C-alpha positions in Angstrom: -3.5 -7.0 -53.4 -6.5 -6.8 -55.5 -6.3 -5.2 -58.9 -6.5 -1.4 -58.7 -8.8 0.2 -61.2 -9.9 3.8 -62.0 -6.4 5.1 -62.9 -6.6 4.0 -66.5 -7.1 6.7 -69.2 -9.5 4.5 -71.1 -12.6 6.7 -71.6 -13.1 9.1 -74.4 -12.5 11.9 -74.6 -9.3 11.4 -72.6 -8.0 14.9 -73.0 -4.4 16.0 -72.4 -2.9 14.1 -69.4 -2.9 16.3 -66.4 0.6 15.2 -65.5 2.0 15.6 -69.0 5.8 16.1 -68.7 5.7 16.2 -64.9 6.7 12.5 -64.5 9.8 10.8 -65.9 11.5 7.5 -66.4 15.0 7.9 -64.9 16.7 4.6 -65.3 16.6 0.9 -66.3 18.2 -2.2 -64.9 18.4 -5.8 -66.2 19.2 -9.3 -64.9 20.8 -12.0 -67.0 18.5 -13.7 -69.5 18.1 -17.5 -69.6 15.9 -19.7 -71.7 14.2 -21.0 -68.6 14.6 -21.6 -64.9 15.7 -25.1 -64.1 13.8 -25.2 -60.8 17.0 -25.9 -58.9 19.5 -23.0 -59.1 18.4 -20.6 -56.4 20.6 -17.8 -57.9 18.5 -17.8 -61.0 15.0 -17.7 -59.6 12.7 -14.8 -60.6 13.3 -13.4 -57.1 17.1 -13.5 -57.5 16.9 -12.0 -60.9 14.5 -9.3 -59.9 16.8 -8.2 -57.1 19.6 -8.0 -59.6 17.5 -5.9 -61.9 16.2 -3.6 -59.1 19.7 -2.9 -57.8 20.9 -2.2 -61.3 18.0 0.3 -61.9 18.8 2.0 -58.5 22.5 2.3 -59.4 21.7 3.5 -62.9 19.6 6.3 -61.4 22.3 7.2 -58.9 20.0 7.0 -55.9 19.9 5.0 -52.7 17.5 2.1 -51.9 16.1 4.2 -49.1 14.8 6.7 -51.7 12.3 4.1 -53.0 8.8 4.8 -51.7 6.7 2.8 -54.2 6.9 -0.6 -55.8 4.8 -1.7 -58.7 5.2 -5.1 -60.2 3.7 -7.9 -62.2 4.6 -10.9 -60.0 5.1 -13.4 -62.8 5.6 -11.1 -65.7 2.3 -12.2 -67.2 -1.2 -10.5 -67.4 -3.2 -11.1 -64.3 -0.2 -11.4 -62.0 -0.8 -15.1 -61.2 2.4 -17.2 -60.8 3.1 -19.3 -63.9 1.6 -22.7 -63.1 -1.4 -21.7 -61.1 -3.3 -20.8 -64.3 -1.1 -21.7 -67.2 0.2 -25.2 -66.4 0.3 -28.2 -64.1 0.6 -27.0 -60.5 3.5 -28.7 -58.9 3.7 -28.9 -55.1 5.4 -26.0 -53.4 9.1 -26.4 -52.5 10.0 -27.9 -49.2 10.2 -25.4 -46.3 11.3 -22.7 -46.0 10.2 -22.3 -49.6 6.5 -22.8 -48.8 5.4 -20.2 -51.4 6.0 -19.4 -55.0 6.8 -15.8 -54.0 10.5 -15.2 -54.8 10.7 -18.3 -56.9 8.3 -18.2 -59.9 6.7 -14.9 -58.9 7.9 -11.8 -57.2 5.5 -9.5 -55.3 6.5 -6.0 -54.3 6.1 -7.0 -50.6 8.6 -9.9 -51.0 11.0 -7.6 -52.8 10.9 -4.9 -50.2 11.6 -7.5 -47.4 14.5 -9.0 -49.2 16.1 -5.7 -50.2 15.4 -4.0 -46.9 13.3 -1.2 -48.6 11.8 0.2 -45.5 10.4 3.5 -46.8 7.9 2.0 -49.3 4.5 3.5 -48.7 2.8 2.3 -51.9 2.7 -1.3 -53.1 0.9 -2.7 -56.1 1.5 -6.3 -57.0 -1.7 -6.6 -59.1 0.2 -7.7 -62.2 -0.2 -6.6 -65.8 1.8 -6.0 -68.9 4.8 -3.7 -68.7 2.9 -1.0 -70.6 0.2 -1.0 -68.0 2.7 -1.0 -65.1 4.5 2.0 -66.4 1.2 3.8 -67.0 0.1 3.0 -63.4 3.5 4.1 -62.0 3.3 7.4 -63.9 -0.2 8.0 -62.6 0.7 7.2 -59.1 3.7 9.5 -59.1 1.7 12.2 -60.8 -1.0 11.9 -58.2 1.5 12.0 -55.3 0.9 8.5 -54.1 4.7 7.9 -54.2 7.6 10.0 -55.4 10.2 7.4 -56.5 8.6 4.2 -57.8 10.5 1.0 -58.6 8.7 -0.9 -61.4 9.8 -4.5 -61.8 8.9 -6.9 -64.5 10.0 -10.5 -63.9 9.3 -12.9 -66.8 9.4 -16.5 -65.9 9.6 -19.7 -67.9 9.4 -23.2 -66.5 9.5 -26.3 -68.6 6.0 -27.8 -69.0 4.3 -24.9 -67.3 4.2 -22.2 -70.0 0.8 -21.6 -71.7 -0.3 -25.0 -70.6 -3.9 -25.5 -69.5 -4.0 -28.1 -66.6 -7.7 -28.8 -67.4 -7.9 -31.4 -70.2 -11.5 -30.6 -70.8 -12.6 -27.5 -72.9 -15.8 -25.8 -71.8 -18.1 -23.2 -73.3 -17.1 -21.0 -76.2 -13.4 -22.2 -75.9 -14.4 -25.5 -77.3 -14.6 -23.9 -80.7 -11.2 -22.2 -80.6 -8.9 -23.8 -78.0 -8.5 -27.1 -79.9 -6.9 -25.2 -82.8 -4.5 -23.2 -80.7 -4.4 -19.5 -80.1 -2.1 -18.8 -83.0 -4.3 -20.6 -85.5 -7.6 -19.4 -84.3 -6.3 -15.9 -83.6 -3.2 -14.4 -85.1 -2.7 -16.6 -88.1 -6.3 -16.3 -89.0 -6.3 -12.5 -88.7 -3.1 -12.2 -90.7 -4.6 -14.4 -93.5 -7.5 -12.0 -93.7 -5.0 -9.1 -93.9 -3.0 -10.6 -96.7 -6.2 -11.4 -98.7 -7.7 -7.9 -98.2 -4.6 -5.9 -99.0 -2.9 -8.2 -101.5 0.1 -9.1 -99.4 1.8 -12.3 -98.3 3.8 -13.7 -95.5 7.2 -13.4 -97.2 6.9 -9.6 -97.1 7.4 -9.9 -93.3 11.0 -11.0 -93.7 12.7 -7.5 -93.8 11.0 -6.5 -90.5 11.8 -9.7 -88.6 15.4 -9.9 -89.9 16.0 -6.3 -88.9 14.6 -6.9 -85.4 17.1 -9.7 -84.9 19.9 -7.4 -86.0 18.7 -4.7 -83.6 18.4 -7.2 -80.8 22.0 -8.4 -81.2 23.0 -4.8 -80.4 21.1 -4.7 -77.2 23.0 -6.4 -74.3 19.8 -7.5 -72.5 18.7 -9.7 -75.4 18.6 -13.4 -75.1 20.1 -13.8 -78.5 22.9 -11.3 -77.8 23.8 -13.4 -74.7 23.3 -16.9 -76.0 22.8 -17.1 -79.8 24.7 -14.2 -81.4 24.8 -15.7 -84.8 23.1 -13.7 -87.6 19.4 -14.4 -88.5 18.9 -14.2 -92.3 16.0 -13.8 -94.7 16.5 -17.4 -95.7 16.2 -18.5 -92.1 12.9 -16.7 -91.9 11.4 -17.9 -95.1 12.3 -21.5 -94.2 10.7 -21.3 -90.8 8.4 -24.1 -89.7 4.7 -23.3 -90.0 2.7 -23.1 -86.7 -0.5 -22.3 -88.6 -1.3 -20.9 -92.0 0.6 -17.7 -92.5 2.2 -18.0 -89.0 5.8 -19.2 -88.8 7.7 -20.3 -85.7 9.8 -17.2 -86.4 6.7 -15.0 -86.0 6.4 -16.2 -82.4 8.5 -14.7 -79.6 10.6 -17.1 -77.5 9.8 -17.5 -73.8 12.7 -16.6 -71.5 13.5 -16.2 -67.8 14.7 -12.8 -66.8 13.7 -9.6 -65.0 13.9 -5.8 -65.6 13.3 -2.8 -63.4 12.7 0.9 -63.9 12.7 4.0 -61.8 9.7 6.3 -62.4 9.7 9.6 -60.5 8.8 13.2 -60.7 10.4 15.3 -63.4 11.9 17.6 -60.8 13.5 14.7 -58.9 14.7 13.0 -62.1 16.7 16.1 -63.1 19.0 15.5 -60.1 19.6 11.8 -61.0 22.4 10.3 -63.0 21.0 10.6 -66.5 18.8 13.1 -68.3 15.1 12.5 -67.6 12.9 10.7 -70.1 9.6 12.6 -69.7 6.3 10.8 -70.0 3.8 12.8 -72.0 0.9 10.4 -71.8 -0.4 7.0 -71.0 -3.6 5.6 -72.3 -5.2 2.2 -72.0 -7.9 0.2 -73.9 -9.8 -3.1 -73.5 -11.7 -4.8 -76.3 -14.1 -7.7 -76.7 -14.3 -9.2 -80.1 -17.7 -9.7 -81.7 -17.3 -13.4 -82.0 -15.1 -16.2 -80.6 -12.1 -15.1 -82.5 -10.8 -11.6 -83.0 -10.9 -10.9 -86.8 -9.3 -8.3 -88.9 -12.1 -5.8 -88.6 -12.1 -6.1 -84.8 -8.3 -5.7 -84.7 -8.2 -2.6 -86.9 -11.0 -1.0 -85.0 -9.4 -1.7 -81.7 -6.0 -0.4 -82.8 -7.6 2.8 -84.3 -9.3 3.6 -81.0 -6.0 3.2 -79.0 -4.1 5.3 -81.5 -6.6 8.1 -81.5 -6.8 8.0 -77.7 -3.0 8.3 -77.5 -2.8 11.2 -79.9 -5.6 13.0 -78.0 -3.9 12.4 -74.7 -0.4 13.5 -75.7 -1.3 16.3 -78.1 1.1 14.8 -80.7 0.6 13.8 -84.3 2.1 11.0 -86.4 4.8 13.3 -87.7 6.1 14.0 -84.2 7.1 10.4 -83.5 10.8 9.8 -84.1 11.0 6.2 -82.9 8.1 3.8 -83.0 8.1 0.6 -80.9 5.0 -1.5 -81.5 4.6 -4.8 -79.8 5.5 -7.9 -81.8 4.8 -10.9 -79.5 3.5 -12.2 -82.8 5.4 -10.4 -85.5 2.3 -10.8 -87.8 0.3 -8.2 -85.9 2.7 -5.4 -85.7 1.4 -3.9 -88.9 -1.9 -3.2 -87.3 -0.3 -0.8 -84.8 1.8 1.0 -87.5 -1.2 1.5 -89.7 -3.5 2.7 -86.9 -0.9 5.2 -85.7 -0.3 6.3 -89.3 3.4 6.4 -88.5 5.5 7.7 -91.4 2.2 8.2 -93.3 1.5 4.5 -93.5 -2.2 3.8 -94.2 -4.1 0.5 -94.0 -2.5 -2.2 -96.0 0.8 -0.3 -96.4 2.9 -1.5 -93.5 4.7 -4.2 -95.6 5.8 -1.5 -98.0 7.4 0.2 -95.0 9.2 -3.0 -94.1 10.9 -3.0 -97.5 12.3 0.5 -96.8 15.1 1.5 -94.5 13.9 0.6 -91.0 17.4 0.5 -89.4 18.1 2.5 -86.2 20.1 5.1 -88.1 17.7 5.2 -91.1 14.7 7.4 -91.7 12.2 4.9 -90.2 13.7 3.6 -86.9 11.3 0.8 -86.0 11.7 -1.3 -82.9 15.3 -0.2 -82.5 15.8 -2.4 -79.5 14.8 -5.5 -81.4 11.3 -6.0 -79.9 10.5 -9.5 -78.7 11.5 -11.1 -82.0 15.1 -9.9 -81.5 15.4 -10.2 -77.7 13.0 -12.9 -76.4 9.6 -12.7 -74.7 10.7 -10.3 -72.0 8.8 -7.2 -73.4 11.2 -4.8 -71.8 13.2 -3.8 -74.9 10.2 -1.6 -75.6 11.2 0.6 -72.6 14.9 0.1 -72.0 15.7 0.9 -75.7 13.7 4.2 -75.9 15.1 5.3 -72.5 18.6 4.7 -73.8 17.8 6.3 -77.2 16.4 9.5 -75.6 19.2 9.7 -73.1 21.7 9.3 -76.0 23.3 6.1 -74.8 22.0 3.5 -77.2 25.5 2.9 -78.7 25.4 1.2 -82.1 21.6 1.3 -82.0 21.5 5.1 -81.5 19.0 6.8 -83.9 19.9 10.0 -85.6 16.9 11.7 -84.0 15.5 10.4 -80.7 13.3 13.1 -79.2 9.9 11.4 -79.2 9.4 7.7 -78.8 6.1 5.8 -78.6 5.6 2.2 -77.6 2.4 0.3 -77.8 1.2 -3.1 -76.7 -0.4 -5.7 -76.3 -3.0 -7.3 -78.6 -5.6 -8.8 -78.5 -8.1 -7.6 -75.9 -5.9 -5.3 -73.8 -3.6 -2.5 -74.9 -1.7 0.5 -73.5 0.5 3.2 -75.0 3.3 5.2 -73.4 4.6 8.4 -75.0 8.2 9.4 -74.0 10.0 12.6 -74.8 13.4 14.3 -74.3 11.6 17.5 -73.1 8.6 18.0 -70.8 6.5 19.8 -73.3 
């Protein structure tokens, strides 16, 4: 299926979302999390894991598979929806018959999933692929518009050795010749963070409280790679001794690719009230795209981009910074999380002040519950803690991570170039 456009709330003024509080997240489901798929174990393919996650989400909602009438997915868990390998690494031959396609192995389309699970009542498919934030936004819009009533959103995240973020073309063409040889982290995030530190008088060491706390939070979330495989504590000393990837970019500022899948049920608020758990109402979704002025997105570009998205989200939801109880900004690179916090002015933080916030109490039970599920730094590069955690927080079942107040949660990702924000609430208005 070709990418569907026109649903995004990406043009100003966005105005209050017409379906505000009429759509809800009802449940979440997860598969086990591994470091990577070995290419052999058929019970650990992305297809197998997506089925596990989908069944878990259906059971968590207390509904039947026959209730599902929409499937929205990112086949490979990466932007664009292409299977990992076709664009990001050496393309190996397909498996021998009957595995003559990547579908169900390293990617999972909605059509494949429906066939395997016997979901015969699905009338809306969208396997166009995008980030989890965009997928939830699309699902919310589709349910609000009546294109489906009970949407299953799946987000498989694959990782094959030798095929992750690898360009099969050994030649670099066009503008990329000036940036690709240095790596995305060096030419992008490390460079931008260096500008940030110089402008605001900060330094890399001040990131430590944030990253260490994320690891602590992640160990309290069962879906985390670290909770399942590396439960030992992560310390300030560990962070400060991390190997440099680029100037002002440590290996511990980079999320760890994993192999797993998650699934969510998005439905009407009315239908959600009859499901197993209290509804998590969606108050707004907004999206943005951005093109830097030059080959590399610099600090000015980044701050301007984040400001647009924050203002768009506040305009669409009708909320203000003081209304947000739990903030869950994306941290695929930990060193760009401060741009989101400052743009959204959460807890009154202005430009250059996010590192001051990191030094305060940012624990789940403290006054500044930040990335209570651990983000990607504390869970692995699955991106789904940004939704599973706030769902559990608002439903009051986050266990040891439960925040004292969890009525409004906002999650935002991704950077650079493409972003979306989802606003969730314990009440419809």
